Each structure stands twice: as C-alpha cells, then as structure tokens.
N, C-alpha and C positions, 0 to 999 in steps of 0.2 A: 628152663626160663623162657625160651622162645615160644614154647607151646602155650605157656600162660599168657604171654603178651599177645599171641595170635588170638587166643580165645577171648581175651579182654577186648581186643580191637573189634572182633566179630560181634561181640555182645553190644559194644558201644554203637557200632554201625546199625545194628538191629534196633536199638532204642531210638537213635536219631531218625532212622527211616520211618519208624512207627509214628513219630511226632512231626513228620513232614520235612525233615532236614535230609538232604542227600549230599554225599561227598562227590567231589569232582571225578574220582575214579569210577563211582557207580554211574555217573552221567555218561562217561566215556563208554563204559560197558553197555549201557542201554542203547547208545548210539550205534555201537558196533553190532549189537544184537538186531537192531532195526535194519541196518545195512545187510546183514546176513540173511535176515528173513526176506527182505526185498529181493536179494539175489536168488534165493532158493525158489521164491514164487515165480520169478522170471524164467528160471531154469525149468521149473515144472511146466510152465506154459509152453515153452519151446519143445518139450519132449513129445515124442510121437507115441501116444498111448496105444495105438492100434497095431503096432508092429509086433511080430512074434518075439518072445523072449528066447535068448540063446540057451542051449542045453547047460544045466548046472555043472555037469561033468566036464564040459569043454572049458567053462570058466575056471574050474578048479585046475584042470590040466595046464591051461595057459599061465595061471598064477604060479604053479609049481615050476614050469619051464622058466619063467622070468626069474624066479628065486634061484634056480640052479645056475642060470647064466650069470646072474649078479655075483653069486658065490664064486663061480669060476673066474670071473674077471677080477674079483678082489684077491683071490689066491694067486693069480698069475701076474699081478701088478708089479711085485718086486722083480720078477724075471724080466718083464718088459722094460723096467727102468734100468736094470743092469745091462740089458742088451743095448739100449741107447747110449749108456755111458761107455761101454766097451767099443761101440762103433765110433764114438767121438775120440776115444783114446787111439784107436787104430788109424783113423784119418790123421790125427795130429802126429802120430809116429811116422806115418808115410811122408807127410809134408816135411817134418824135421829131417828125415833121412835124405829126402831129395835135396833139401837146402844144404845139408852137410856134405853130400857128395859133390855138389856144384862148387862149394866153397873150398873143398880140399883138392889141390891139384894132383895128389898122388892117387886119389880114388876115381878120377874121371877117366873114361876109356880113351 
C-alpha cells in the first residue's frame, strides 16, 4: 500500500511540476541544493590544485588503520565501562569501611 501511495505522490508531483506548480518540499530541496552547490564551489576555489596528490596506498592504509582503531575502541568499550564502575564500587567500599571503622568503638585501634 505504501509503495502505491509513494508512486502516486511522485506521479502527482511530476504532473504539478510539469505545469509550473512546485511543492514546498521541492522548494526547500532546491534551496538546499543551491546552498550545497555554493559551498562546493567555495571549497573548490580554496583547494590547492598545484599540490601533489598523496599516494593512494597511503590513503588506503590510513583508512584501514582508522577502521581497525574504531573497531578496537568499540570492542573494548564494555570493558572500559565496567572498569569505571568497579573503580567507583571500590572507592565507595573503602569510604564505607573507613566510616564504619570510625563509628564502631570495638574496631578502632
């Protein structure tokens, strides 16, 4: 059902566009496309076309290294979270033990 509605809407938009009617969404998209085109032209103007291009193998190696580092960070995240939690529990236990030892007269030296 959704596919049929999508196709009908696209067909209606095409008919309206053909006769000079534009929807608000298409106007927003055209404005975004214009902003993107302007940004890309500014970026291209700022680029240094005379500089040498880096070695493609180096670019590939760096991308693979970034991917491996990201995968390693994702894999070790639960360990780092549990380390932080266990550190907090250890500190809380030490504080409670110190408070209990001071409060109990039989345990003080």
